[in-house]
C-alpha positions as YAML, in Angstrom:
chain: A
units: angstrom
residues:
- id: 1
  name: MET
  ca: [-7.21, -24.12, 58.05]
- id: 2
  name: LYS
  ca: [-10.67, -24.35, 56.56]
- id: 3
  name: LYS
  ca: [-11.97, -21.24, 58.30]
- id: 4
  name: TYR
  ca: [-8.91, -19.21, 57.31]
- id: 5
  name: ASN
  ca: [-9.24, -20.25, 53.67]
- id: 6
  name: ILE
  ca: [-12.95, -19.47, 53.59]
- id: 7
  name: LEU
  ca: [-12.27, -16.06, 55.17]
- id: 8
  name: CYS
  ca: [-9.60, -15.40, 52.54]
- id: 9
  name: VAL
  ca: [-11.96, -16.51, 49.77]
- id: 10
  name: LEU
  ca: [-14.64, -14.09, 50.96]
- id: 11
  name: ILE
  ca: [-12.17, -11.20, 51.27]
- id: 12
  name: PHE
  ca: [-10.68, -11.89, 47.82]
- id: 13
  name: ILE
  ca: [-14.09, -12.10, 46.17]
- id: 14
  name: VAL
  ca: [-15.13, -8.78, 47.72]
- id: 15
  name: ILE
  ca: [-11.86, -7.22, 46.52]
- id: 16
  name: ALA
  ca: [-12.41, -8.66, 43.03]
- id: 17
  name: VAL
  ca: [-15.94, -7.24, 42.85]
- id: 18
  name: VAL
  ca: [-14.79, -3.81, 44.05]
- id: 19
  name: ILE
  ca: [-11.95, -3.77, 41.50]
- id: 20
  name: TYR
  ca: [-14.28, -4.85, 38.70]
- id: 21
  name: ILE
  ca: [-16.84, -2.16, 39.56]
- id: 22
  name: GLY
  ca: [-14.09, 0.45, 39.81]
- id: 23
  name: ALA
  ca: [-12.68, -0.60, 36.45]
- id: 24
  name: ASP
  ca: [-16.05, 0.04, 34.79]
- id: 25
  name: ALA
  ca: [-15.42, 3.76, 35.16]
- id: 26
  name: MET
  ca: [-12.12, 3.47, 33.24]
- id: 27
  name: PRO
  ca: [-11.97, 3.56, 29.43]
- id: 28
  name: SER
  ca: [-12.07, 0.24, 27.59]
- id: 29
  name: GLY
  ca: [-10.17, -0.62, 24.46]
- id: 30
  name: ILE
  ca: [-11.51, -0.04, 20.97]
- id: 31
  name: ARG
  ca: [-11.50, -2.82, 18.36]
- id: 32
  name: PHE
  ca: [-9.08, -5.51, 19.49]
- id: 33
  name: THR
  ca: [-7.10, -3.27, 21.81]
- id: 34
  name: ILE
  ca: [-6.91, -3.41, 25.56]
- id: 35
  name: GLY
  ca: [-7.70, -0.19, 27.36]
- id: 36
  name: ALA
  ca: [-6.86, 0.99, 30.85]
- id: 37
  name: GLY
  ca: [-10.10, -0.43, 32.24]
- id: 38
  name: ASP
  ca: [-9.70, -3.88, 30.73]
- id: 39
  name: TRP
  ca: [-6.67, -5.07, 32.70]
- id: 40
  name: PRO
  ca: [-8.22, -4.50, 36.12]
- id: 41
  name: LYS
  ca: [-11.32, -6.37, 34.93]
- id: 42
  name: ILE
  ca: [-9.22, -9.31, 33.70]
- id: 43
  name: LEU
  ca: [-7.22, -9.40, 36.93]
- id: 44
  name: SER
  ca: [-10.33, -9.17, 39.10]
- id: 45
  name: ILE
  ca: [-11.92, -12.06, 37.20]
- id: 46
  name: CYS
  ca: [-8.71, -14.08, 37.69]
- id: 47
  name: LEU
  ca: [-8.75, -13.23, 41.41]
- id: 48
  name: ALA
  ca: [-12.36, -14.36, 41.70]
- id: 49
  name: LEU
  ca: [-11.68, -17.60, 39.78]
- id: 50
  name: LEU
  ca: [-8.63, -18.39, 41.92]
- id: 51
  name: SER
  ca: [-10.73, -17.73, 45.02]
- id: 52
  name: VAL
  ca: [-13.33, -20.22, 43.82]
- id: 53
  name: ILE
  ca: [-10.56, -22.78, 43.17]
- id: 54
  name: LEU
  ca: [-9.23, -22.21, 46.70]
- id: 55
  name: PHE
  ca: [-12.73, -22.75, 48.06]
- id: 56
  name: ILE
  ca: [-13.15, -26.00, 46.12]
- id: 57
  name: GLN
  ca: [-9.72, -27.27, 47.22]
- id: 58
  name: THR
  ca: [-10.47, -26.41, 50.82]
- id: 59
  name: MET
  ca: [-13.76, -28.28, 50.75]
- id: 60
  name: LYS
  ca: [-12.18, -31.36, 49.13]
- id: 61
  name: LYS
  ca: [-9.32, -31.46, 51.64]
- id: 62
  name: GLU
  ca: [-11.67, -31.09, 54.56]
- id: 63
  name: LYS
  ca: [-13.80, -34.01, 53.40]
- id: 64
  name: ASP
  ca: [-10.71, -36.22, 53.32]
- id: 65
  name: LYS
  ca: [-9.26, -35.09, 56.62]
- id: 66
  name: ARG
  ca: [-11.37, -33.81, 59.48]
- id: 67
  name: GLU
  ca: [-9.30, -32.02, 62.06]
- id: 68
  name: ALA
  ca: [-10.33, -29.29, 64.41]
- id: 69
  name: VAL
  ca: [-8.64, -25.98, 63.79]
- id: 70
  name: VAL
  ca: [-9.31, -23.23, 66.24]
- id: 71
  name: PHE
  ca: [-9.97, -19.85, 64.70]
- id: 72
  name: ASP
  ca: [-8.49, -17.43, 67.21]
- id: 73
  name: ILE
  ca: [-9.17, -13.77, 66.51]
- id: 74
  name: HIS
  ca: [-6.61, -12.85, 69.15]
- id: 75
  name: SER
  ca: [-3.74, -14.71, 67.48]
- id: 76
  name: ALA
  ca: [-0.71, -12.94, 66.04]
- id: 77
  name: SER
  ca: [-1.44, -14.25, 62.54]
- id: 78
  name: PHE
  ca: [-4.97, -12.85, 62.57]
- id: 79
  name: ARG
  ca: [-3.64, -9.48, 63.76]
- id: 80
  name: ARG
  ca: [-1.20, -9.57, 60.84]
- id: 81
  name: VAL
  ca: [-4.10, -10.15, 58.44]
- id: 82
  name: LEU
  ca: [-5.95, -7.17, 59.93]
- id: 83
  name: LYS
  ca: [-2.82, -5.03, 59.62]
- id: 84
  name: GLY
  ca: [-2.57, -6.12, 55.98]
- id: 85
  name: VAL
  ca: [-6.17, -5.06, 55.38]
- id: 86
  name: GLY
  ca: [-5.33, -1.74, 57.04]
- id: 87
  name: VAL
  ca: [-2.30, -1.25, 54.77]
- id: 88
  name: LEU
  ca: [-4.50, -2.01, 51.77]
- id: 89
  name: ALA
  ca: [-7.13, 0.47, 52.94]
- id: 90
  name: ILE
  ca: [-4.53, 3.20, 53.49]
- id: 91
  name: PHE
  ca: [-3.12, 2.44, 50.04]
- id: 92
  name: GLY
  ca: [-6.60, 2.88, 48.55]
- id: 93
  name: ILE
  ca: [-6.99, 6.25, 50.28]
- id: 94
  name: LEU
  ca: [-3.53, 7.39, 49.19]
- id: 95
  name: LEU
  ca: [-4.23, 6.16, 45.67]
- id: 96
  name: TYR
  ca: [-7.40, 8.21, 45.51]
- id: 97
  name: PHE
  ca: [-5.95, 11.43, 46.91]
- id: 98
  name: LEU
  ca: [-2.24, 11.33, 45.98]
- id: 99
  name: GLY
  ca: [-1.92, 8.85, 43.13]
- id: 100
  name: PHE
  ca: [-0.37, 5.49, 42.44]
- id: 101
  name: PHE
  ca: [3.31, 6.24, 42.93]
- id: 102
  name: ILE
  ca: [2.93, 7.84, 46.35]
- id: 103
  name: GLY
  ca: [0.51, 5.11, 47.43]
- id: 104
  name: ALA
  ca: [2.86, 2.37, 46.25]
- id: 105
  name: PHE
  ca: [5.76, 4.15, 47.96]
- id: 106
  name: PHE
  ca: [3.86, 3.57, 51.22]
- id: 107
  name: MET
  ca: [2.37, 0.15, 50.49]
- id: 108
  name: ILE
  ca: [5.43, -1.77, 49.29]
- id: 109
  name: PRO
  ca: [7.65, -1.24, 52.35]
- id: 110
  name: ALA
  ca: [4.68, -1.47, 54.72]
- id: 111
  name: THR
  ca: [3.77, -4.88, 53.29]
- id: 112
  name: MET
  ca: [7.38, -6.03, 53.39]
- id: 113
  name: LEU
  ca: [7.65, -4.95, 57.03]
- id: 114
  name: LEU
  ca: [4.42, -6.79, 57.78]
- id: 115
  name: MET
  ca: [5.87, -9.94, 56.25]
- id: 116
  name: GLY
  ca: [8.94, -9.68, 58.50]
- id: 117
  name: GLU
  ca: [11.56, -7.98, 56.33]
- id: 118
  name: LYS
  ca: [13.73, -5.67, 58.42]
- id: 119
  name: ASP
  ca: [16.68, -4.84, 56.16]
- id: 120
  name: ILE
  ca: [16.27, -1.16, 55.33]
- id: 121
  name: ARG
  ca: [18.43, -1.45, 52.20]
- id: 122
  name: LEU
  ca: [16.23, -4.22, 50.83]
- id: 123
  name: LEU
  ca: [13.07, -2.28, 51.69]
- id: 124
  name: ALA
  ca: [14.36, 0.81, 49.90]
- id: 125
  name: GLY
  ca: [15.78, -1.14, 46.97]
- id: 126
  name: VAL
  ca: [12.65, -3.13, 46.26]
- id: 127
  name: THR
  ca: [10.43, -0.06, 46.66]
- id: 128
  name: ILE
  ca: [12.51, 2.06, 44.30]
- id: 129
  name: GLY
  ca: [12.95, -0.84, 41.87]
- id: 130
  name: VAL
  ca: [9.21, -1.54, 41.67]
- id: 131
  name: GLU
  ca: [8.42, 2.16, 41.30]
- id: 132
  name: VAL
  ca: [10.96, 2.61, 38.48]
- id: 133
  name: PHE
  ca: [9.89, -0.62, 36.76]
- id: 134
  name: THR
  ca: [6.22, 0.39, 36.98]
- id: 135
  name: PHE
  ca: [6.94, 3.85, 35.61]
- id: 136
  name: VAL
  ca: [9.04, 2.56, 32.72]
- id: 137
  name: VAL
  ca: [6.67, -0.23, 31.71]
- id: 138
  name: PHE
  ca: [3.33, 1.51, 32.09]
- id: 139
  name: SER
  ca: [4.11, 5.19, 31.52]
- id: 140
  name: VAL
  ca: [7.00, 5.06, 29.07]
- id: 141
  name: ILE
  ca: [6.58, 1.83, 27.09]
- id: 142
  name: LEU
  ca: [2.80, 1.31, 27.19]
- id: 143
  name: LYS
  ca: [2.04, 5.05, 27.41]
- id: 144
  name: LEU
  ca: [-0.68, 4.50, 30.00]
- id: 145
  name: SER
  ca: [-1.42, 7.08, 32.62]
- id: 146
  name: LEU
  ca: [-1.49, 5.66, 36.12]
- id: 147
  name: PRO
  ca: [-3.87, 7.21, 38.66]
- id: 148
  name: THR
  ca: [-2.56, 10.60, 39.75]
- id: 149
  name: GLY
  ca: [-5.02, 11.34, 42.54]
- id: 150
  name: VAL
  ca: [-7.56, 14.10, 42.96]
- id: 151
  name: LEU
  ca: [-5.08, 16.44, 44.64]
- id: 152
  name: PHE
  ca: [-2.74, 16.53, 41.63]
...
């Protein structure tokens, strides 16, 4: 378990750094307001802090209990992790070229399928529900513009 946790910590810290750097290009809030670039920074800092906590917990547990865990790169669980990274990479590409809503329309059901969900009604319902919720909260209520992509 230790190697898996350390691998996850490294991946999450890299993701947090990439998100933070990407958020620097977005506008920040002015005088006690939160801008579009501030939330990704806050979330990336939280992701990095939680990764550090996971690392500390992993090291403490391993000191108490030494057991050999084999890290098999040919295992089904590791392939699932790689597929998840692939889904995330495709989402990033779709986000850049086509925008958030089209990217999320791909990523949500792909992630659910990866986690084992097979009910097509649930896949469609959750995807549409998240898309509508995101649109209403961020575009209508908060009046924030979500990424539209360079092609639009």
